[in-house]
C-alpha positions as CSV (number, residue, x, y, z in Angstrom):
1,M,0.0,-0.3,-0.2
2,P,0.8,3.8,-0.9
3,G,4.1,4.5,1.2
4,R,4.7,8.7,2.2
5,S,7.7,11.1,1.8
6,N,8.4,14.3,2.1
7,S,11.1,16.5,0.4
8,S,11.8,20.1,-0.5
9,S,10.1,19.5,-4.1
10,G,6.9,18.5,-2.7
11,A,5.3,15.4,-1.7
12,T,5.9,12.0,-3.3
13,G,4.0,8.8,-3.0
14,F,6.0,5.7,-3.4
15,I,4.7,2.4,-4.3
16,S,6.3,-0.4,-4.3
17,F,5.3,-3.8,-6.7
18,S,7.6,-5.9,-6.2
19,G,5.8,-7.6,-2.7
20,V,2.3,-8.3,-5.6
21,E,4.1,-10.0,-8.2
22,S,5.3,-11.9,-5.3
23,A,1.6,-12.7,-4.5
24,L,0.5,-13.2,-7.6
25,S,3.3,-15.6,-8.0
26,S,2.2,-17.6,-4.5
27,L,-1.5,-17.6,-5.8
28,K,-1.4,-19.2,-9.0
29,S,1.2,-22.6,-7.4
30,F,-2.1,-22.4,-4.9
31,Q,-3.9,-23.5,-8.4
32,S,-1.2,-26.0,-9.3
33,C,-2.8,-27.3,-5.7
34,I,-6.1,-27.7,-6.7
35,N,-5.3,-28.7,-10.1
36,S,-3.2,-31.9,-8.1
37,G,-6.0,-31.7,-5.6
38,M,-8.5,-32.5,-8.4
39,D,-7.4,-34.9,-10.5
40,T,-6.2,-36.8,-7.0
41,A,-10.1,-37.4,-6.6
42,S,-10.7,-38.1,-10.1
43,G,-8.8,-41.2,-9.5
44,V,-10.3,-41.9,-6.4
45,A,-13.6,-41.7,-7.8
46,L,-12.9,-43.0,-10.8
47,D,-11.0,-46.3,-8.3
48,L,-14.6,-46.1,-6.4
49,V,-16.3,-47.1,-9.4
50,E,-14.0,-49.7,-10.2
51,T,-14.2,-51.6,-6.9
52,Q,-18.3,-51.1,-7.2
53,T,-17.9,-49.1,-3.7
54,E,-20.3,-46.9,-1.9
55,V,-20.5,-44.1,-0.4
56,S,-22.2,-41.5,1.2
57,S,-23.4,-38.6,0.0
58,E,-21.3,-36.7,2.7
59,Y,-18.1,-38.0,1.0
60,S,-18.6,-38.2,-2.3
61,M,-16.0,-37.4,-5.0
62,D,-18.6,-35.8,-6.8
63,K,-18.7,-33.0,-3.8
64,V,-15.3,-32.8,-3.1
65,M,-14.6,-31.9,-6.4
66,V,-17.2,-28.8,-6.8
67,E,-15.4,-27.4,-3.3
68,F,-11.9,-27.7,-5.5
69,A,-13.9,-25.8,-8.3
70,I,-15.5,-23.4,-6.2
71,M,-11.7,-22.7,-4.9
72,D,-10.4,-22.2,-8.4
73,R,-13.2,-20.2,-9.3
74,Q,-12.8,-17.6,-6.0
75,L,-8.6,-18.1,-6.7
76,N,-8.9,-17.0,-10.4
77,H,-10.9,-14.3,-9.5
78,Y,-9.0,-13.3,-7.5
79,V,-6.2,-12.6,-9.7
80,K,-7.5,-11.1,-12.5
81,A,-8.8,-8.6,-9.7
82,V,-5.3,-7.6,-8.7
83,Q,-3.9,-7.5,-12.1
84,S,-7.3,-5.2,-13.1
85,A,-5.9,-2.7,-10.2
86,I,-2.6,-3.1,-11.4
87,N,-3.4,-2.4,-14.7
88,H,-5.7,0.9,-13.2
89,L,-2.4,2.5,-12.2
90,P,-1.5,5.0,-15.3
91,C,2.3,4.3,-14.3
92,L,2.3,1.0,-15.2
93,A,0.2,1.1,-18.3
94,H,2.9,4.3,-19.6
95,R,5.9,2.5,-18.9
96,G,4.8,-1.8,-19.3
97,H,7.2,-2.4,-17.3
98,S,6.8,-5.6,-15.0
99,L,5.5,-5.9,-11.0
100,T,8.7,-5.4,-9.8
101,V,8.9,-1.3,-10.9
102,G,8.3,0.7,-7.6
103,W,5.8,3.6,-8.9
104,V,7.3,6.8,-7.6
105,K,5.0,10.0,-9.0
106,E,5.3,13.6,-7.8
107,E,1.2,13.6,-7.2
108,R,-0.4,14.8,-3.8
109,P,-0.6,12.3,-1.6
110,E,-4.6,11.2,-1.1
111,K,-4.3,11.2,-5.7
112,I,-1.9,8.1,-4.9
113,P,-4.9,4.8,-5.7
114,D,-5.9,2.2,-3.3
115,L,-4.3,-0.9,-4.7
116,K,-6.3,-2.8,-1.6
117,L,-9.9,-1.3,-2.5
118,L,-9.5,-1.3,-5.9
119,V,-8.6,-4.9,-5.7
120,E,-11.8,-5.5,-2.9
121,K,-14.2,-3.7,-5.2
122,K,-12.8,-6.5,-8.9
123,F,-13.0,-9.6,-6.5
124,L,-16.7,-8.6,-5.0
125,T,-18.1,-7.4,-8.6
126,L,-16.7,-10.8,-9.7
127,Q,-17.7,-12.6,-7.4
128,S,-21.4,-11.2,-7.6
129,K,-22.0,-13.0,-11.3
130,N,-21.4,-16.4,-9.9
131,S,-23.8,-18.4,-10.6
132,D,-23.3,-22.9,-10.8
133,A,-22.8,-22.8,-15.1
134,D,-19.6,-21.7,-14.0
135,F,-18.7,-25.6,-13.8
136,Q,-19.0,-26.2,-17.0
137,N,-15.9,-23.7,-17.8
138,N,-13.9,-25.6,-15.4
139,E,-12.0,-28.5,-17.3
140,K,-10.8,-30.2,-14.8
141,F,-14.2,-30.4,-13.5
142,V,-16.3,-31.5,-17.1
143,Q,-13.4,-33.9,-17.6
144,F,-14.8,-35.9,-14.1
145,K,-18.2,-35.5,-15.1
146,Q,-17.5,-37.4,-17.8
147,Q,-14.9,-39.5,-17.5
148,L,-17.0,-41.5,-14.4
149,K,-20.3,-41.2,-16.6
150,E,-17.8,-43.5,-19.3
151,L,-16.4,-45.8,-16.9
152,K,-20.0,-46.6,-15.3
153,K,-20.9,-47.4,-18.7
154,Q,-18.3,-49.7,-19.1
155,Y,-19.5,-51.7,-16.0
156,G,-22.7,-51.1,-17.0
157,L,-24.0,-50.0,-13.6
158,Q,-27.6,-50.1,-12.7
159,S,-28.1,-45.6,-13.1
160,D,-26.6,-45.9,-16.2
161,R,-29.0,-48.7,-17.4
162,E,-31.7,-47.1,-16.2
163,A,-31.1,-43.5,-17.8
164,D,-29.7,-44.9,-20.7
165,G,-33.1,-47.0,-21.1
166,T,-30.7,-50.6,-21.4
167,E,-32.6,-51.8,-18.1
168,G,-31.4,-55.8,-18.7
169,T,-29.0,-55.5,-20.2
170,D,-26.2,-58.3,-19.3
171,E,-22.9,-56.4,-17.7
172,D,-20.8,-58.9,-20.7
173,M,-22.5,-57.4,-22.9
174,I,-21.8,-53.8,-22.2
175,V,-18.2,-54.3,-22.0
176,T,-18.3,-56.2,-25.6
177,Q,-20.5,-53.7,-27.3
178,S,-17.7,-50.8,-26.2
179,Q,-14.5,-52.8,-26.8
180,T,-14.5,-51.3,-30.1
181,N,-13.3,-48.3,-28.2
182,F,-10.6,-50.1,-26.9
183,I,-8.6,-49.4,-30.8
184,C,-6.9,-46.6,-31.9
185,P,-8.1,-45.6,-35.3
186,I,-4.2,-45.0,-36.4
187,T,-2.5,-48.2,-35.0
188,Q,-5.1,-50.5,-35.2
189,L,-3.8,-51.6,-31.9
190,E,-5.8,-52.3,-28.6
191,M,-4.9,-48.3,-26.7
192,K,-2.7,-48.7,-23.8
193,K,-2.6,-44.8,-23.4
194,P,-5.5,-43.6,-24.2
195,V,-6.5,-39.6,-25.2
196,K,-9.3,-38.1,-26.0
197,N,-10.2,-35.3,-28.9
198,K,-11.3,-32.3,-26.6
199,V,-13.4,-31.4,-30.4
200,C,-14.2,-34.2,-31.4
201,G,-14.5,-36.7,-28.9
202,H,-12.3,-39.4,-30.5
203,T,-9.9,-41.4,-28.8
204,Y,-6.2,-42.0,-29.6
205,E,-3.1,-44.1,-28.5
206,E,-1.3,-40.7,-26.8
207,E,2.1,-41.6,-28.7
208,A,0.8,-42.3,-31.7
209,I,-1.5,-39.1,-32.4
210,V,1.0,-36.8,-31.1
211,R,3.4,-38.6,-34.0
212,M,1.2,-38.0,-36.4
213,I,0.9,-34.3,-35.2
214,E,4.3,-33.8,-35.4
215,S,5.1,-35.1,-38.5
216,K,2.0,-33.1,-40.6
217,H,3.4,-29.6,-38.4
218,R,6.6,-29.9,-39.6
219,R,5.2,-29.7,-42.9
220,K,3.4,-26.7,-42.0
221,K,0.2,-29.0,-42.5
222,K,-2.9,-29.9,-40.1
223,A,-3.3,-32.6,-39.1
224,C,-7.0,-34.0,-38.6
225,C,-8.7,-36.4,-36.7
226,P,-7.9,-40.1,-38.3
227,K,-10.7,-41.6,-36.9
228,I,-13.3,-41.9,-40.3
229,G,-15.9,-39.9,-40.7
230,C,-15.2,-37.8,-38.5
231,S,-14.7,-33.6,-40.0
232,H,-12.1,-32.2,-37.4
233,T,-9.7,-31.0,-39.9
234,D,-7.4,-29.6,-37.4
235,I,-6.1,-31.5,-33.8
236,R,-3.7,-29.5,-32.2
237,R,-1.3,-31.5,-28.7
238,S,-3.7,-28.7,-26.5
239,D,-6.8,-30.6,-27.9
240,L,-6.1,-34.0,-25.9
241,I,-6.3,-34.7,-23.2
242,Q,-5.9,-38.5,-21.0
243,D,-8.8,-41.4,-20.9
244,E,-8.3,-42.1,-17.3
245,A,-11.8,-43.9,-17.8
246,L,-11.1,-45.6,-20.9
247,R,-7.8,-46.7,-20.1
248,R,-9.2,-48.1,-16.8
249,A,-11.4,-50.2,-19.1
250,I,-8.9,-51.9,-20.5
251,E,-7.1,-52.7,-18.2
252,S,-10.1,-53.8,-16.2
253,H,-11.3,-56.1,-19.3
254,N,-7.8,-57.4,-20.3
255,K,-7.7,-58.7,-16.3
256,K,-10.8,-60.5,-16.7
257,K,-10.1,-62.4,-19.9
258,H,-6.8,-63.2,-19.0
259,R,-8.6,-64.9,-15.4
260,Q,-10.8,-65.8,-17.1
261,S,-7.9,-68.0,-19.5
262,E,-5.9,-69.1,-16.5
């Protein structure tokens, strides 16, 4: 916050932003911790589906993921509020320097902006616009819900059978019908580390699709989705996410097949 000093030339206001830069760095580190927590909660949820372990709603991973998503939203709002407040300080906007540059300006002390107040006002404005729909913008939360649903479907759990109108369908039949998703459209082999394309929803063996994308980009060309009939013509590595649900389903299917052959 503003410090004040007097000199023979008049009042001089000084604001040091080294602390602000350090705080922003800490906030972003905390954001990384939230992401790790969401990955852990997602993994536990998928473990529970695999072992078909029932837990009360009070201890469900859905609730944990919602809490993490709320923290992530608040943290994003605070980072935006700090950055917005800094952008309102003309000296920084004019200089274009990093936040480590202090602000020294010949001005009456009462005209020096109150950075704390600016941050609080911006943060409250952002928070006032919160809604449940915000979670649809949280990539990890959306991915968690999709993977949980997919893994439940692979195991033919009752809740998903009812939702899909497939009551009474044999679990083995459901798994068998899903085995076509185990094959990579590039290698035509069963996938070991599947990744999903966020744009079109198709899955591929990670190494194969990355190699294909890099090969195309080296020749200044776009990589088209190799799934027959797909219209997506510009796959990027940033579009790919680990398909944990499918990986688990493939491993579970292979373990079951191995047990049956013994």
